[in-house]
N, C-alpha and C positions, 0 to 999 in steps of 0.2 A: 260269868254270864255277859252276855253281850248286848249293850244298849246303843241306841240311836237317840242322839239329841238334835232337835229341829229349831234353831234358836240364831236369829239374826243379828242380835248384838253379840260382838266378837268378845268382850269383856264377860259376860254372863256365859257364853259358849265356853271359853277358855277355862273360868273359872270351875264350871261344872265337870268339865271333862276331866282336869288336873284331881279335882276332888274326888270323882268316882275312879278314877285309874288308881288314885294311892287305895281305895277299897276292894281293888283286884277285880274291878269290871273293865271289860273290853269296850272302848268308846269310840263310835264313830260320829262324826257331826256335820250337819247338812245346814247349810245358811238360809235357805228360802224353801218355801213349800212345795215347789214343784220338786226340787231336788228330794227333799225330805220323804215325799211320798212314793217316788221312784224307787230309793233305797229300801223302803219299808216294805214294797211290794216284792221286791227280787230277794230280800235276805232274809232271814231268819233272826229275829231279835227276841230276847227275853223281855224287854220293855221298850217304850218309847218316850221318852220326853219332849212334850210339842210346845211351842209357843202359840199363843193364839194370834198374833198379830205379825203376820209375814210377809216379805214380798211375794209376787208372783202368784202366791196361793196361800188363802189363809188358813190356820190351823184348824177352823172348822170345818172347811173344805176337805182338808187333808185326811180328817179322823171320819168324816161323813163317808168319802171315799174309799178309805181301807175297810171300814164294816162293811160297805156294799160289795166290797171284793170278797167277803168271808175272811178276812184277816184279824184274828181276833187278839193279836197282842195287846198286852195290857197300855194303857197311853194315859200319861200323867199331864195333864194340861198346864200352862204357865200362863200366867196374864196379870196384865197392870189393872184389869177391870175388875173390881171386888164386889159390885151388886150382886144382889141375889138372882136377879133374872139373867145375867150373864153367867153365873155359875151354871143355873139350870140349863142355859142353852148349851154349856159345853158338855154336861153331861148326858143331856139329851142325843146328841149328835154322836155320842158313843165313847166319849172318854170315861176312864174309871175312877179318875181323882182329880182335882183342881186345886191349884196352889197359886196365891198371888203374890205378885211382886211387890216389895222386896221381899225375899224371904230368908230363913237361915237355913244354911246347908245341912245341920243336923235332922231338920224337920223333913226337907226334902229327903234325905236319905232312908229316914224312918217310914215315910208314907210309901217311896219306893220298895224297901224291903217288903212291906205289908201286902204290896199287891203282888210280889214276886211269891208271895206265900200263897196266896189263893187265885192268882191270874192263871187265866186258861192256856198261856202259851209256855206255863213252865213244864219241864220234864221231871226227873225225879230230884227230888229236894237233896237226897242223900246219894253219895255214889259209894261203892265199895268195890276193893279189888284185893283180897288176902287181908293182909295188915294194913292198908291203906283205907282211910275213911275221909270224905269228903262232905262237908256241909255247905253247900252251894249258895244257900242265902246268906251264912253269916261268913262264908267265906274261910272256915276254921278247916285245916288238915290235921288229921292225927296219923300216925304209923304206930301201931302195935299199943294204941292207947294213950301216946303220949303225944302232945301237940308239937308239930313243927312249924317253922316260920320259913315262908316262900316269898318269893318278889312276886308282883302283880303278874308279869310275864310267866314266871315259873307255875304259878297259881293255873292261869290261862291254860298251859299246856298241858299240867296233868289233867285238868277237869277236860279238855277236848279227847285225851287219851282214854279217859275213864268211860266217856261217853260213847266211845267207839271201840270198846273192849272184844278183842278177838278180831278186829278189823285192820288192815294194812293202811295206813295213812301216807300217803306220799309227801314230801316236803313241800310240793306246792299246797296241797290241802291243808297242812300246817300253817303253812304262811298265811292262807286265806283266812282262816280261822283264828288265829292268834296273834297275827302281827298286821294285817290288812295292808293299807296302803304303804304301810311304813318299812315294809320288807324289801330287802336289796337281794336280789336273786345271785347275786355274785358273792355275799358274803356266807359263811358258814355258821351263822347264828343260831340256825335250828339244832345243829350237832352240838353246837356249845351248850344249849339250855338243855338238851337231853342228858350230857354228862351232868351237869347241875342237878336235875331231877334224879337222875340215879343215885348220886351221892347224899341226897337228903331222904329219899323215902323208899328207894330201891335198894336195901341194905340187908334183907334178910340173907343169912349164910346158906339156908336151902333152897330158896325160891328165886328165881328170875323173872321180873315182871314186866320190864321195858325191853324189847327184841328189836335188833336191828335186822330187817330185811334187805339183804342186798340187792342192790339196784332197784328198789323200791321205796324204802322209807321205813317206818316205825311203826310197831304194836305194843299194845299193853295186853299181856295175857299171861294168865298164871299157869306155871308149869315146873318141874323139877330143874334145878341148875344142871348144867353137862358137868360130869366130873373130868 
C-alpha cells in the first residue's frame, strides 16, 4: 500500500518514513502543504498522514481542498494542538482521524491500519492468485497456506502485480508504483526483484505465475507451465 506523509519536521518525517517502510508500505514525503496537496491530487494513495501546521498551506486547507475535489483518500491528521475544538475543526474539514504529538509509533500504525480497513480508498484487502494469498492490511503473504517472508520492496512488487493480474506492466510502470523517485533507469533492479519473487512465491511445479513479456515488461497470470 502507498502512503503520503505531509510533514515539515524532517526528524518526524524520516522516523515515520523509516518505520512505515519497515511495515512494507511504499512511502512518499512532502515537506509543505502545497506540495502535499499536489501529490495527493495527481497520485493514488491508500492513506495520507497530514500535519496540521505546514508551510505554504496548512493541513486544514489541504484537507478541505482535497475533499472539495472529491478525493476521499483516508487522512490521518497530526498536530501538536490537542484541544477539543482543534480536533473538531480537523475532523470537520474532512480528516478521518486525529493524532496529537508527541505520539507513539505503534499507536499511529494501529490507527492507520484501522483507517485502511474501513477507508473509502481501500481496494481489495485480500489478493489471491492460485497458491498466493496476500493480506494487504497486515502485509502477510502466504503461498500454499505457508507464510512467506518478503522484504518491503518484494512485497510492494508482488502487490502491484496481483492488483494488475492479466495486465502487462512495463518496467516504467513498475518503477513508478514500487520505486518512485528512487528508481535508477540505468539499473536492472526490477529484473533482479522479479527473480527474487519467483524464487519465493512462484515455486509451484505445474503453474507459472510471473511471466516475462519480451520487449514489454512483466505480467502475473495463472496458466500451465510450458513443457
